[in-house]
N, CA, C and O atoms as CSV, one atom per row, in Angstrom:
chain,resi,resn,atom,element,x,y,z
A,1,MET,N,N,113.550,87.533,115.299
A,1,MET,CA,C,113.157,86.568,114.295
A,1,MET,C,C,111.884,87.007,113.565
A,1,MET,O,O,111.688,86.671,112.397
A,2,ASN,N,N,111.020,87.757,114.257
A,2,ASN,CA,C,109.785,88.190,113.597
A,2,ASN,C,C,110.060,89.003,112.341
A,2,ASN,O,O,109.317,88.898,111.365
A,3,ASN,N,N,111.110,89.807,112.351
A,3,ASN,CA,C,111.414,90.616,111.165
A,3,ASN,C,C,111.728,89.742,109.963
A,3,ASN,O,O,111.345,90.076,108.841
A,4,GLU,N,N,112.420,88.625,110.179
A,4,GLU,CA,C,112.715,87.703,109.089
A,4,GLU,C,C,111.434,87.049,108.586
A,4,GLU,O,O,111.248,86.872,107.382
A,5,ILE,N,N,110.560,86.696,109.511
A,5,ILE,CA,C,109.276,86.096,109.134
A,5,ILE,C,C,108.461,87.093,108.306
A,5,ILE,O,O,107.929,86.744,107.252
A,6,TYR,N,N,108.368,88.328,108.788
A,6,TYR,CA,C,107.606,89.350,108.069
A,6,TYR,C,C,108.193,89.609,106.680
A,6,TYR,O,O,107.451,89.777,105.712
A,7,ALA,N,N,109.510,89.641,106.584
A,7,ALA,CA,C,110.154,89.870,105.287
A,7,ALA,C,C,109.806,88.748,104.305
A,7,ALA,O,O,109.573,89.006,103.124
A,8,MET,N,N,109.771,87.518,104.786
A,8,MET,CA,C,109.434,86.389,103.918
A,8,MET,C,C,107.974,86.472,103.472
A,8,MET,O,O,107.669,86.266,102.298
A,9,VAL,N,N,107.089,86.769,104.393
A,9,VAL,CA,C,105.659,86.847,104.060
A,9,VAL,C,C,105.393,87.960,103.051
A,9,VAL,O,O,104.514,87.825,102.200
A,10,LYS,N,N,106.138,89.048,103.137
A,10,LYS,CA,C,105.978,90.145,102.173
A,10,LYS,C,C,106.338,89.725,100.754
A,10,LYS,O,O,105.931,90.379,99.794
A,11,LYS,N,N,107.098,88.639,100.611
A,11,LYS,CA,C,107.504,88.156,99.290
A,11,LYS,C,C,106.456,87.254,98.635
A,11,LYS,O,O,106.580,86.915,97.458
A,12,ILE,N,N,105.433,86.866,99.386
A,12,ILE,CA,C,104.388,86.010,98.802
A,12,ILE,C,C,103.561,86.865,97.843
A,12,ILE,O,O,102.979,87.868,98.256
A,13,PRO,N,N,103.504,86.481,96.577
A,13,PRO,CA,C,102.778,87.311,95.609
A,13,PRO,C,C,101.261,87.296,95.816
A,13,PRO,O,O,100.698,86.360,96.384
A,14,ARG,N,N,100.646,88.323,95.353
A,14,ARG,CA,C,99.184,88.428,95.356
A,14,ARG,C,C,98.604,87.189,94.651
A,14,ARG,O,O,99.092,86.781,93.598
A,15,GLY,N,N,97.565,86.604,95.241
A,15,GLY,CA,C,96.916,85.438,94.637
A,15,GLY,C,C,97.573,84.116,94.980
A,15,GLY,O,O,97.160,83.066,94.488
A,16,LYS,N,N,98.600,84.162,95.827
A,16,LYS,CA,C,99.306,82.950,96.252
A,16,LYS,C,C,99.287,82.864,97.771
A,16,LYS,O,O,99.069,83.864,98.455
A,17,VAL,N,N,99.516,81.669,98.292
A,17,VAL,CA,C,99.597,81.457,99.735
A,17,VAL,C,C,100.773,80.547,100.045
A,17,VAL,O,O,101.281,79.840,99.175
A,18,MET,N,N,101.190,80.581,101.291
A,18,MET,CA,C,102.180,79.645,101.807
A,18,MET,C,C,101.674,79.169,103.155
A,18,MET,O,O,100.942,79.880,103.844
A,19,SER,N,N,102.069,77.965,103.522
A,19,SER,CA,C,101.697,77.467,104.843
A,19,SER,C,C,102.649,78.045,105.887
A,19,SER,O,O,103.732,78.534,105.567
A,20,TYR,N,N,102.213,77.975,107.133
A,20,TYR,CA,C,103.064,78.432,108.234
A,20,TYR,C,C,104.401,77.685,108.195
A,20,TYR,O,O,105.462,78.282,108.380
A,21,GLY,N,N,104.334,76.389,107.956
A,21,GLY,CA,C,105.545,75.579,107.893
A,21,GLY,C,C,106.452,75.962,106.744
A,21,GLY,O,O,107.672,76.015,106.901
A,22,GLN,N,N,105.864,76.229,105.588
A,22,GLN,CA,C,106.662,76.654,104.430
A,22,GLN,C,C,107.418,77.937,104.724
A,22,GLN,O,O,108.600,78.059,104.404
A,23,VAL,N,N,106.733,78.887,105.331
A,23,VAL,CA,C,107.385,80.154,105.662
A,23,VAL,C,C,108.546,79.888,106.612
A,23,VAL,O,O,109.642,80.414,106.418
A,24,GLY,N,N,108.310,79.076,107.634
A,24,GLY,CA,C,109.364,78.753,108.594
A,24,GLY,C,C,110.563,78.072,107.961
A,24,GLY,O,O,111.705,78.342,108.332
A,25,GLU,N,N,110.303,77.182,106.996
A,25,GLU,CA,C,111.393,76.471,106.319
A,25,GLU,C,C,112.161,77.360,105.359
A,25,GLU,O,O,113.325,77.089,105.062
A,26,ALA,N,N,111.530,78.414,104.870
A,26,ALA,CA,C,112.181,79.309,103.911
A,26,ALA,C,C,113.125,80.307,104.579
A,26,ALA,O,O,113.875,81.012,103.904
A,27,ILE,N,N,113.080,80.359,105.903
A,27,ILE,CA,C,113.916,81.298,106.656
A,27,ILE,C,C,115.155,80.564,107.171
A,27,ILE,O,O,115.086,79.400,107.564
A,28,THR,N,N,116.276,81.260,107.159
A,28,THR,CA,C,117.512,80.688,107.697
A,28,THR,C,C,117.912,81.468,108.930
A,28,THR,O,O,118.069,82.687,108.854
A,29,PRO,N,N,118.086,80.801,110.077
A,29,PRO,CA,C,117.804,79.379,110.296
A,29,PRO,C,C,116.296,79.144,110.342
A,29,PRO,O,O,115.515,80.053,110.624
A,30,ARG,N,N,115.911,77.905,110.057
A,30,ARG,CA,C,114.494,77.539,110.040
A,30,ARG,C,C,113.833,77.849,111.373
A,30,ARG,O,O,114.458,77.783,112.432
A,31,VAL,N,N,112.557,78.188,111.292
A,31,VAL,CA,C,111.783,78.432,112.507
A,31,VAL,C,C,110.534,77.552,112.475
A,31,VAL,O,O,110.035,77.231,111.396
A,32,PRO,N,N,110.032,77.163,113.626
A,32,PRO,CA,C,108.837,76.317,113.674
A,32,PRO,C,C,107.596,77.054,113.151
A,32,PRO,O,O,107.493,78.277,113.244
A,33,ALA,N,N,106.675,76.287,112.610
A,33,ALA,CA,C,105.420,76.847,112.114
A,33,ALA,C,C,104.697,77.620,113.214
A,33,ALA,O,O,104.064,78.641,112.945
A,34,LEU,N,N,104.791,77.139,114.442
A,34,LEU,CA,C,104.139,77.812,115.568
A,34,LEU,C,C,104.645,79.237,115.726
A,34,LEU,O,O,103.863,80.138,116.028
A,35,TRP,N,N,105.932,79.454,115.528
A,35,TRP,CA,C,106.499,80.801,115.624
A,35,TRP,C,C,105.930,81.691,114.523
A,35,TRP,O,O,105.621,82.861,114.750
A,36,VAL,N,N,105.796,81.116,113.324
A,36,VAL,CA,C,105.231,81.882,112.212
A,36,VAL,C,C,103.799,82.285,112.548
A,36,VAL,O,O,103.394,83.424,112.315
A,37,GLY,N,N,103.037,81.342,113.097
A,37,GLY,CA,C,101.664,81.638,113.485
A,37,GLY,C,C,101.580,82.755,114.505
A,37,GLY,O,O,100.733,83.642,114.396
A,38,ARG,N,N,102.445,82.714,115.481
A,38,ARG,CA,C,102.458,83.771,116.499
A,38,ARG,C,C,102.821,85.119,115.894
A,38,ARG,O,O,102.252,86.151,116.253
A,39,ALA,N,N,103.777,85.093,114.970
A,39,ALA,CA,C,104.172,86.346,114.315
A,39,ALA,C,C,103.026,86.902,113.480
A,39,ALA,O,O,102.824,88.116,113.440
A,40,MET,N,N,102.274,86.031,112.813
A,40,MET,CA,C,101.153,86.492,111.998
A,40,MET,C,C,100.044,87.087,112.871
A,40,MET,O,O,99.326,87.988,112.438
A,41,ALA,N,N,99.911,86.588,114.083
A,41,ALA,CA,C,98.885,87.102,114.997
A,41,ALA,C,C,99.157,88.542,115.403
A,41,ALA,O,O,98.248,89.253,115.830
A,42,SER,N,N,100.404,88.970,115.271
A,42,SER,CA,C,100.743,90.348,115.638
A,42,SER,C,C,101.452,91.070,114.498
A,42,SER,O,O,102.270,91.960,114.729
A,43,ALA,N,N,101.133,90.684,113.276
A,43,ALA,CA,C,101.794,91.269,112.106
A,43,ALA,C,C,101.477,92.760,111.990
A,43,ALA,O,O,100.324,93.170,112.125
A,44,PRO,N,N,102.506,93.559,111.738
A,44,PRO,CA,C,102.271,94.991,111.566
A,44,PRO,C,C,101.628,95.298,110.214
A,44,PRO,O,O,101.599,94.453,109.319
A,45,LYS,N,N,101.125,96.494,110.088
A,45,LYS,CA,C,100.539,96.951,108.831
A,45,LYS,C,C,101.559,96.783,107.712
A,45,LYS,O,O,102.744,97.064,107.892
A,46,GLY,N,N,101.095,96.330,106.576
A,46,GLY,CA,C,101.983,96.140,105.433
A,46,GLY,C,C,102.444,94.713,105.254
A,46,GLY,O,O,103.051,94.386,104.234
A,47,VAL,N,N,102.171,93.855,106.218
A,47,VAL,CA,C,102.518,92.433,106.109
A,47,VAL,C,C,101.252,91.683,105.718
A,47,VAL,O,O,100.274,91.712,106.466
A,48,PRO,N,N,101.239,91.017,104.574
A,48,PRO,CA,C,100.033,90.329,104.106
A,48,PRO,C,C,99.790,89.003,104.841
A,48,PRO,O,O,99.929,87.926,104.261
A,49,TRP,N,N,99.433,89.098,106.100
A,49,TRP,CA,C,99.232,87.944,106.976
A,49,TRP,C,C,98.203,86.968,106.419
A,49,TRP,O,O,98.279,85.771,106.694
A,50,TRP,N,N,97.257,87.456,105.652
A,50,TRP,CA,C,96.176,86.620,105.125
A,50,TRP,C,C,96.671,85.602,104.106
A,50,TRP,O,O,95.943,84.667,103.775
A,51,ARG,N,N,97.888,85.760,103.603
A,51,ARG,CA,C,98.441,84.827,102.622
A,51,ARG,C,C,99.122,83.628,103.276
A,51,ARG,O,O,99.698,82.794,102.578
A,52,VAL,N,N,99.064,83.530,104.587
A,52,VAL,CA,C,99.664,82.406,105.308
A,52,VAL,C,C,98.521,81.560,105.865
A,52,VAL,O,O,97.666,82.045,106.606
A,53,VAL,N,N,98.530,80.273,105.484
A,53,VAL,CA,C,97.435,79.368,105.835
A,53,VAL,C,C,98.005,78.068,106.401
A,53,VAL,O,O,99.221,77.878,106.442
A,54,GLY,N,N,97.130,77.194,106.828
A,54,GLY,CA,C,97.554,75.889,107.312
A,54,GLY,C,C,98.104,75.031,106.186
A,54,GLY,O,O,97.867,75.318,105.012
A,55,ALA,N,N,98.835,73.981,106.533
A,55,ALA,CA,C,99.464,73.105,105.545
A,55,ALA,C,C,98.455,72.474,104.585
A,55,ALA,O,O,98.783,72.180,103.435
A,56,ASP,N,N,97.244,72.272,105.055
A,56,ASP,CA,C,96.205,71.681,104.213
A,56,ASP,C,C,95.319,72.734,103.551
A,56,ASP,O,O,94.319,72.398,102.917
A,57,GLY,N,N,95.683,73.992,103.694
A,57,GLY,CA,C,94.915,75.084,103.104
A,57,GLY,C,C,93.899,75.697,104.051
A,57,GLY,O,O,93.216,76.656,103.692
A,58,ALA,N,N,93.791,75.152,105.261
A,58,ALA,CA,C,92.812,75.642,106.221
A,58,ALA,C,C,93.179,77.036,106.733
A,58,ALA,O,O,94.340,77.446,106.707
A,59,LEU,N,N,92.157,77.744,107.196
A,59,LEU,CA,C,92.341,79.047,107.831
A,59,LEU,C,C,92.149,78.839,109.330
A,59,LEU,O,O,91.044,79.027,109.838
A,60,PRO,N,N,93.208,78.455,110.046
A,60,PRO,CA,C,93.066,78.145,111.458
A,60,PRO,C,C,92.610,79.324,112.315
A,60,PRO,O,O,92.147,79.131,113.439
A,61,ILE,N,N,92.735,80.522,111.799
A,61,ILE,CA,C,92.364,81.700,112.576
A,61,ILE,C,C,90.869,81.701,112.918
A,61,ILE,O,O,90.453,82.375,113.861
A,62,HIS,N,N,90.061,80.952,112.160
A,62,HIS,CA,C,88.617,80.975,112.425
A,62,HIS,C,C,88.278,80.403,113.798
A,62,HIS,O,O,87.223,80.709,114.354
A,63,LYS,N,N,89.166,79.572,114.347
A,63,LYS,CA,C,88.945,79.034,115.688
A,63,LYS,C,C,89.123,80.113,116.756
A,63,LYS,O,O,88.463,80.089,117.795
A,64,ARG,N,N,90.015,81.051,116.486
A,64,ARG,CA,C,90.328,82.111,117.447
A,64,ARG,C,C,89.448,83.330,117.268
A,64,ARG,O,O,88.996,83.930,118.243
A,65,ASP,N,N,89.204,83.698,116.002
A,65,ASP,CA,C,88.467,84.924,115.735
A,65,ASP,C,C,87.715,84.805,114.403
A,65,ASP,O,O,88.304,85.016,113.342
A,66,PRO,N,N,86.433,84.474,114.449
A,66,PRO,CA,C,85.659,84.322,113.222
A,66,PRO,C,C,85.650,85.560,112.325
A,66,PRO,O,O,85.578,85.433,111.102
A,67,LEU,N,N,85.722,86.739,112.909
A,67,LEU,CA,C,85.736,87.955,112.098
A,67,LEU,C,C,87.032,88.093,111.312
A,67,LEU,O,O,87.020,88.505,110.152
A,68,LEU,N,N,88.142,87.751,111.943
A,68,LEU,CA,C,89.422,87.782,111.215
A,68,LEU,C,C,89.448,86.716,110.120
A,68,LEU,O,O,90.020,86.934,109.052
A,69,ALA,N,N,88.834,85.570,110.383
A,69,ALA,CA,C,88.754,84.517,109.363
A,69,ALA,C,C,87.947,85.013,108.171
A,69,ALA,O,O,88.301,84.747,107.022
A,70,GLN,N,N,86.878,85.723,108.439
A,70,GLN,CA,C,86.064,86.285,107.359
A,70,GLN,C,C,86.878,87.305,106.564
A,70,GLN,O,O,86.820,87.337,105.335
A,71,GLU,N,N,87.639,88.140,107.283
A,71,GLU,CA,C,88.493,89.120,106.597
A,71,GLU,C,C,89.555,88.422,105.752
A,71,GLU,O,O,89.809,88.819,104.614
A,72,GLN,N,N,90.175,87.380,106.312
A,72,GLN,CA,C,91.193,86.641,105.569
A,72,GLN,C,C,90.591,86.033,104.304
A,72,GLN,O,O,91.176,86.134,103.226
A,73,ARG,N,N,89.441,85.411,104.431
A,73,ARG,CA,C,88.769,84.803,103.281
A,73,ARG,C,C,88.458,85.861,102.223
A,73,ARG,O,O,88.719,85.648,101.039
A,74,GLU,N,N,87.907,86.993,102.641
A,74,GLU,CA,C,87.559,88.055,101.695
A,74,GLU,C,C,88.793,88.592,100.975
A,74,GLU,O,O,88.761,88.828,99.767
A,75,ARG,N,N,89.878,88.783,101.720
A,75,ARG,CA,C,91.116,89.286,101.100
A,75,ARG,C,C,91.655,88.273,100.085
A,75,ARG,O,O,92.073,88.645,98.989
A,76,LEU,N,N,91.641,86.997,100.461
A,76,LEU,CA,C,92.141,85.965,99.550
A,76,LEU,C,C,91.255,85.848,98.308
A,76,LEU,O,O,91.765,85.739,97.193
A,77,LEU,N,N,89.948,85.871,98.493
A,77,LEU,CA,C,89.034,85.819,97.346
A,77,LEU,C,C,89.259,87.011,96.422
A,77,LEU,O,O,89.234,86.864,95.200
A,78,ALA,N,N,89.479,88.190,97.001
A,78,ALA,CA,C,89.729,89.391,96.198
A,78,ALA,C,C,91.002,89.265,95.367
A,78,ALA,O,O,91.135,89.899,94.320
A,79,GLU,N,N,91.936,88.444,95.841
A,79,GLU,CA,C,93.188,88.225,95.111
A,79,GLU,C,C,93.077,87.054,94.136
A,79,GLU,O,O,94.032,86.746,93.422
A,80,GLY,N,N,91.907,86.399,94.106
A,80,GLY,CA,C,91.709,85.298,93.170
A,80,GLY,C,C,92.078,83.926,93.703
A,80,GLY,O,O,92.168,82.971,92.931
A,81,VAL,N,N,92.293,83.807,95.006
A,81,VAL,CA,C,92.633,82.512,95.605
A,81,VAL,C,C,91.362,81.660,95.664
A,81,VAL,O,O,90.355,82.089,96.227
A,82,PRO,N,N,91.406,80.448,95.081
A,82,PRO,CA,C,90.227,79.584,95.099
A,82,PRO,C,C,90.063,78.853,96.436
A,82,PRO,O,O,91.042,78.510,97.097
A,83,PHE,N,N,88.825,78.628,96.809
A,83,PHE,CA,C,88.497,77.904,98.031
A,83,PHE,C,C,87.800,76.598,97.684
A,83,PHE,O,O,87.072,76.514,96.695
A,84,VAL,N,N,88.032,75.572,98.515
A,84,VAL,CA,C,87.340,74.292,98.355
A,84,VAL,C,C,86.291,74.106,99.445
A,84,VAL,O,O,85.373,73.299,99.297
A,85,GLU,N,N,86.428,74.846,100.528
A,85,GLU,CA,C,85.477,74.863,101.638
A,85,GLU,C,C,85.459,76.280,102.182
A,85,GLU,O,O,86.260,77.121,101.772
A,86,LEU,N,N,84.547,76.543,103.103
A,86,LEU,CA,C,84.414,77.889,103.663
A,86,LEU,C,C,85.725,78.409,104.238
A,86,LEU,O,O,86.091,79.559,103.998
A,87,HIS,N,N,86.431,77.583,104.987
A,87,HIS,CA,C,87.680,77.999,105.636
A,87,HIS,C,C,88.878,77.190,105.134
A,87,HIS,O,O,89.761,76.824,105.909
A,88,LYS,N,N,88.894,76.919,103.835
A,88,LYS,CA,C,89.995,76.119,103.294
A,88,LYS,C,C,90.246,76.487,101.831
A,88,LYS,O,O,89.363,76.357,100.983
A,89,VAL,N,N,91.477,76.953,101.553
A,89,VAL,CA,C,91.842,77.301,100.181
A,89,VAL,C,C,92.250,76.040,99.420
A,89,VAL,O,O,92.597,75.020,100.015
A,90,ALA,N,N,92.199,76.134,98.114
A,90,ALA,CA,C,92.669,75.052,97.239
A,90,ALA,C,C,94.189,75.181,97.169
A,90,ALA,O,O,94.739,75.709,96.203
A,91,ILE,N,N,94.846,74.692,98.203
A,91,ILE,CA,C,96.278,74.929,98.408
A,91,ILE,C,C,97.146,74.508,97.218
A,91,ILE,O,O,98.110,75.197,96.887
A,92,GLU,N,N,96.819,73.399,96.581
A,92,GLU,CA,C,97.654,72.943,95.469
A,92,GLU,C,C,97.566,73.876,94.263
A,92,GLU,O,O,98.483,73.918,93.443
A,93,GLU,N,N,96.493,74.605,94.155
A,93,GLU,CA,C,96.323,75.531,93.032
A,93,GLU,C,C,96.995,76.884,93.254
A,93,GLU,O,O,97.297,77.598,92.298
A,94,CYS,N,N,97.223,77.228,94.501
A,94,CYS,CA,C,97.710,78.593,94.760
A,94,CYS,C,C,98.930,78.637,95.679
A,94,CYS,O,O,99.306,79.710,96.150
A,95,ARG,N,N,99.551,77.488,95.938
A,95,ARG,CA,C,100.733,77.453,96.815
A,95,ARG,C,C,101.907,78.140,96.139
A,95,ARG,O,O,102.189,77.903,94.965
A,96,HIS,N,N,102.579,78.983,96.884
A,96,HIS,CA,C,103.787,79.642,96.395
A,96,HIS,C,C,104.993,78.977,97.059
A,96,HIS,O,O,104.923,78.567,98.217
A,97,SER,N,N,106.072,78.874,96.335
A,97,SER,CA,C,107.299,78.352,96.948
A,97,SER,C,C,108.488,79.146,96.419
A,97,SER,O,O,108.458,79.715,95.327
A,98,PHE,N,N,109.515,79.158,97.225
A,98,PHE,CA,C,110.743,79.878,96.860
A,98,PHE,C,C,111.800,78.901,96.423
A,98,PHE,O,O,112.909,79.306,96.075
């Protein structure tokens, strides 16, 4: 199932994000957001894991690893993703959907 998750995440365009739940719902058969989160934690090179955020735009990774959260924020900012708080993107402005 991880390969399907990775394939979906690779389709998220630069400057856009999707929530873990959105990614899970876009895959057939649907997978839980938790599975998407686990897959992102071990995403191979070439998978833009930083484009997957919480449903409210939060970067939940900051609870687990502040350095990865900083990297995610920097990558998203470099792509033009707007933030409303330190660890929260303006999800309505940059949400991607299929």
